[in-house]
C-alpha positions in Angstrom: -49.5 58.5 -29.4 -47.6 57.3 -32.1 -46.6 60.6 -34.2 -45.6 60.3 -38.3 -44.0 62.0 -39.9 -45.8 62.1 -44.3 -43.6 63.4 -47.0 -45.5 63.7 -49.8 -45.6 66.2 -52.7 -49.4 65.2 -53.6 -52.0 66.8 -51.3 -54.5 65.1 -51.8 -52.0 61.3 -50.9 -51.3 63.3 -46.9 -55.0 64.3 -46.4 -55.8 60.7 -47.7 -53.4 59.0 -45.6 -54.0 61.9 -42.8 -57.1 61.3 -42.2 -56.6 56.9 -42.2 -53.9 57.7 -39.9 -55.7 59.7 -37.4 -58.8 57.0 -37.8 -56.2 54.8 -36.4 -54.8 57.2 -33.7 -52.0 58.8 -34.9 -50.9 62.3 -34.4 -49.4 63.1 -37.6 -47.2 66.2 -39.3 -46.7 66.5 -43.3 -44.0 68.1 -45.3 -44.2 68.6 -49.0 -40.2 68.2 -50.0 -37.5 66.2 -49.2 -35.8 69.6 -47.4 -38.4 70.8 -45.5 -39.1 66.7 -44.5 -34.9 65.6 -43.9 -35.6 69.3 -41.5 -38.5 68.2 -39.7 -36.9 64.2 -39.0 -34.2 66.4 -37.1 -35.2 68.0 -35.0 -38.9 66.6 -33.9 -39.3 63.0 -33.0 -41.5 61.1 -34.4 -42.3 57.4 -34.3 -42.3 56.7 -38.3 -41.9 57.7 -41.0 -43.8 57.5 -45.0 -41.7 58.6 -46.9 -41.8 60.0 -50.8 -39.3 59.0 -53.8 -39.8 61.3 -56.4 -40.0 64.8 -54.2 -38.5 68.7 -54.6 -35.2 70.0 -53.7 -35.0 66.7 -51.7 -35.6 63.2 -53.7 -36.7 60.4 -50.4 -33.6 58.6 -51.1 -31.7 61.1 -50.1 -33.5 61.9 -47.3 -33.2 58.1 -46.5 -29.2 57.9 -46.6 -28.8 61.6 -44.8 -30.8 61.2 -41.8 -29.3 57.5 -41.2 -25.8 59.3 -41.6 -27.3 61.9 -38.6 -28.0 58.5 -37.1 -31.5 59.4 -36.7 -33.3 55.2 -37.1 -36.9 56.2 -37.2 -38.1 53.9 -39.6 -39.0 54.9 -42.7 -41.6 53.1 -45.2 -40.1 54.5 -48.7 -44.0 55.0 -51.1 -42.9 55.1 -55.3 -44.6 55.0 -58.3 -42.0 52.7 -59.8 -42.3 49.1 -59.8 -38.6 48.6 -60.2 -36.8 46.2 -57.7 -33.7 47.6 -58.7 -35.2 50.6 -56.5 -36.4 48.9 -54.1 -33.3 47.3 -53.4 -31.3 50.4 -53.1 -33.8 52.1 -50.9 -33.1 49.3 -48.8 -29.5 49.3 -49.0 -29.0 52.5 -48.0 -31.9 52.1 -44.4 -35.4 52.2 -45.4 -37.3 49.7 -42.9 -39.8 49.3 -45.9 -41.1 50.3 -49.6 -44.8 50.6 -51.4 -45.7 50.6 -54.6 -47.4 53.4 -55.4 -51.4 53.4 -55.9 -51.3 51.5 -52.6 -55.0 51.6 -49.7 -54.4 53.0 -46.7 -55.1 50.1 -45.0 -52.1 48.4 -46.6 -50.1 51.1 -45.0 -51.5 51.3 -41.5 -50.9 47.8 -42.0 -47.0 47.5 -43.2 -47.2 49.9 -39.9 -48.2 47.7 -37.2 -45.9 44.7 -39.0 -42.6 47.0 -38.1 -43.1 48.0 -35.3 -43.9 44.3 -34.3 -40.7 43.6 -35.8 -38.6 46.4 -33.5 -41.0 44.6 -30.4 -37.9 42.4 -28.1 -39.7 38.6 -28.3 -38.6 37.8 -25.1 -39.3 33.9 -25.7 -36.9 33.8 -28.7 -33.5 34.8 -26.7 -31.1 32.3 -26.7 -28.7 33.9 -24.7 -30.4 35.8 -21.8 -28.5 38.1 -18.9 -32.0 39.1 -18.1 -35.5 38.6 -19.9 -34.5 42.0 -21.9 -30.8 41.2 -22.5 -29.4 39.0 -24.7 -24.7 38.4 -24.7 -22.6 36.6 -27.0 -19.4 36.9 -26.1 -18.5 41.1 -25.5 -21.7 41.8 -27.7 -24.9 42.8 -25.3 -28.3 44.0 -26.8 -31.1 45.2 -24.4 -34.2 44.7 -26.2 -36.6 46.5 -24.1 -34.1 50.0 -25.1 -33.1 49.3 -28.4 -29.1 49.2 -27.4 -26.4 47.8 -27.7 -22.6 47.9 -26.3 -19.8 45.9 -27.8 -17.0 45.7 -25.3 -18.6 48.0 -22.8 -19.3 51.4 -25.1 -22.1 51.9 -26.7 -22.4 51.6 -30.5 -24.8 53.2 -33.2 -27.2 50.5 -35.1 -30.7 51.7 -37.4 -33.6 49.5 -36.4 -32.6 46.8 -39.2 -29.6 46.7 -37.9 -30.7 45.7 -34.9 -32.5 43.7 -36.2 -30.8 41.6 -37.9 -28.0 41.2 -35.2 -30.8 40.4 -32.6 -32.0 37.6 -35.0 -28.4 36.7 -35.3 -27.8 36.6 -31.7 -31.0 34.2 -30.9 -29.6 31.3 -33.7 -26.1 31.6 -32.2 -24.0 29.0 -33.7 -26.5 28.1 -36.4 -26.1 28.5 -40.6 -28.8 30.6 -42.1 -29.0 31.4 -45.5 -29.6 34.5 -47.8 -32.6 33.9 -48.6 -34.0 33.6 -44.6 -32.8 35.9 -44.1 -34.7 38.3 -46.6 -38.3 36.6 -45.3 -37.0 37.0 -42.1 -35.7 40.3 -41.8 -37.3 42.4 -44.3 -40.0 40.1 -45.4 -39.5 40.2 -49.1 -39.1 37.5 -51.9 -37.3 39.1 -54.2 -36.1 36.7 -57.2 -32.5 36.9 -58.1 -29.6 37.3 -56.6 -29.9 40.0 -54.4 -27.1 42.1 -52.4 -29.4 43.4 -49.6 -28.5 41.1 -47.4 -24.4 41.0 -47.8 -24.4 44.8 -47.8 -26.3 44.8 -44.2 -23.6 41.9 -42.9 -20.7 44.6 -43.9 -22.7 46.8 -42.4 -22.6 45.1 -38.7 -19.4 43.7 -38.6 -17.7 47.6 -39.8 -19.7 48.1 -36.0 -19.0 45.1 -33.6 -15.9 43.2 -34.9 -12.4 44.4 -34.2 -10.9 43.4 -37.9 -14.2 43.3 -40.7 -12.4 42.0 -42.6 -11.5 38.7 -40.9 -14.9 38.6 -38.6 -15.1 36.8 -34.8 -17.8 36.5 -34.5 -20.8 36.9 -38.1 -18.8 34.9 -41.1 -19.7 33.9 -43.4 -20.2 30.4 -44.0 -19.5 30.1 -47.9 -22.3 28.5 -50.2 -24.5 28.5 -47.3 -24.8 31.7 -45.5 -23.8 33.2 -42.2 -23.1 32.2 -39.2 -22.8 33.8 -36.2 -20.5 32.9 -33.1 -19.2 33.2 -29.8 -15.7 33.6 -30.6 -12.8 31.4 -29.6 -10.6 32.6 -26.1 
């Protein structure tokens, strides 16, 4: 049974989501403010967090940011009353996995949750360079699809769920140039109007964790005017 933390300062929303999630077989814990939510997320074990942006004591953006700083990689779905693209992008850039604007249907919340769980599952059939059916290997980078672990030069590194998903997507498509729009669609499932920095921000974070010199990457290259390419460095 998966454990879900619901954080909202409106008890009616908590009751609505709790009722529908428990019908789906989830176990639910709730909080009414950001500080309590942060403490529960750090000390408890959850498979998913549904987090309102507008909260007393600490807003949802700050909770998300602090959880990622504490290396809590639990998937986060942000809820907000604002239909603002800037807020939407900011939430995703600081580590949220998805974003939903109020009012919403409980069915849509559950569908988004299931979609995120599916994206986090290893897709063995797409493996491009398997060591075995659960591992990807490119150069000195290895991704364990079963345990969501990555080692770089024989050292384990911490990646957020979105960073892990992005790295695996690239590793499975080694030597292919992939544009930003494709990454937005396949990794974030969003079609933003206009230029978005969300891809560039995540690429930058990923380089800091996998490259010896992030300013002169060997694995994750920028192909100007086209997008990005993941390759095995030349020896």
